[in-house]
N, C-alpha and C positions, 0 to 999 in steps of 0.2 A: 546808661549802661547798668547802673545799680538797679533800676526798675526792671530792666530786661532780665537780670539775674534773679530778681525776686519772682518774676513771672515764671521763669524756668523752674525755680525751686518749688513754687506752688503747684505747677503742673506735675512735677515729679512726685511730690507727696500725694497729690490727688490720685494720680495713676496707681501708685502703690496701694493706696487705700481701696480703690475700686477693685484692683486685682486680688487683694487679700479678702475682700468681701465676696467677690465672685467665686473664689476658690472654695468657699464654704457652701455653695449652692449646688443642688442637684436638680433633677428634672421636676421635683415637687416644690422647688423654692429653696429656702434656707435648709441646710442639711438637718435632717431629723424632723422636718415639718410634715412628713407624710403620715403622721399619726402614731407611729411606733416610737419606742424609746431610743435614744441615741447613746452611744458609748463614747467616753472621753478617757484617753490615757492619762493616768496620774503619774507624774514624774517621780522617780526615785529620790528620796531625800537622805541627806546625811543625818542620821539619828542624833548625833552629838550636838549638832547646831541647828537641825531642822532646816537646812538650806537645800535648795534644789541642786542636784548634781547635773551640770550642763550636758555631760556626756550621756545622760539617760533620757534626755528630752525626746529623742527620736527612736528610742529603743522599742523593739517589738515586744520585749519581755516586760514592759512597764505594766503594772496592774491597771485595770480599767474599772470605772464605776459607771453606772447607768444613770442617765438624766431623763426624767420623765418629760413628756411634751409640755406639761404645764410649767416646767422650770425654764424652758427656753425663752429667751428674750430677744426682741428685735428693736431696732432703732432706725427710724426713717429720717433721713436728712434730705431736704430739698434746697438746692442753691441755684439761684438764677444770676445771670450776668447783668450787664449795665442797665440801669434805669436812667436813660439819657433823654431829657425833655428838650426837643427842638421846638421852634416856634409853632409849627403846625400842630404839634401835640398839645401845646398849651392852648392854642386857639380852639381845638376840639374840646378840651376840658372846660373852656370858657362857655362853649355852647351848651354843654351838659349842665353847667353850674348856675346859669341864670346870672345872679349878681356876682358870683365868685368863680371859682374853678372847682370842678368835680372830676377827678381822675378815676374814681371808683368804677365806672362802667368799663373802663379799659382793662380792668383786672377780672371781669366777670368770668371769663372762661378758665382762668387758672385758680380761682378761689377754691374750688373743691380739692384740687391737688395740694395746695398750700395747707388747707385745713386738715388734710389727712396725714400731714407730716408731724413727727415729733419735734423737729426743729426746721424752720423755714427761714432761709437767709437770702437777702438780696444784696446787690451791689449798687448803692446809690451814687451814681457817677457825678451828679451835679449838686452844688450847694443850693440850699433853700433860702429864699428871701425871707428875712425876719418879719416884714410887714407888707410885702407886695408893693412897696413904693417904687421899686426899680426892678427891671428884669433884663437879663442878657441871655441870648440864645446861641450865638456862635460868633467867634471862636471861644469866647469866654461864656460861662453859664452862671446864671442866678435865676432860679425858677420859682414858681408859686409855692408857698409853704403848704398849701392844701394837699400837695403830693404826699406829705407825711401821713395824713389821716387816711388817705386811700391805701397806702402801703400797709398800715396797721389793719385796716378794715379788710384787706385782701387775705390776711392771715399770716403775714410775715411776722416772725418773732424778733427780727433785728436785721440790720444792714451794715455792711462795711462801707466806709466812705473814703478810704485811702485810694486816691486816683490822681491822675494828672490834672484834674479840675478842682482839686481840694482847695486851692488858694485863689480860685478865680475871682472871688470878691475880697481878696486881701487877707492878711493874717487875722484881722478881727472878725471877718465874715465867717 
């Protein structure tokens, strides 16, 4: 139940983030990216304390300042779902790897997308074997550690690991 609530909360926050970003886009991409300057309303402040008056945030009479296109900033986040290695995926990596496992060819098509992001995050669903002396593929997972090198080589900056498989190899795993 707690995990379900966490998933709902994550979905809600992600949806709000997407909607807030999408609201700032026009037919040319991010608002103001069409080459001309953008204007931003400056909220009125209380001169005595230099605090923003919340009542003035949406006021049409707020003074505006112009932002030149070179002042605009963008941030690209790429996030992907589960990297879940079943046995047939590990078998394929073993074919690519010769003596070991090479998962990197599996990321070939997404590498340019990940490289173009300011921040690329994955969700690593399965624990990694520390020394490849033992593997598990279903219903518990413990997968080849070479997956980590392929994830980094693909261009990911980091991964979340909080999942229902986090403790598949026990608390010390």
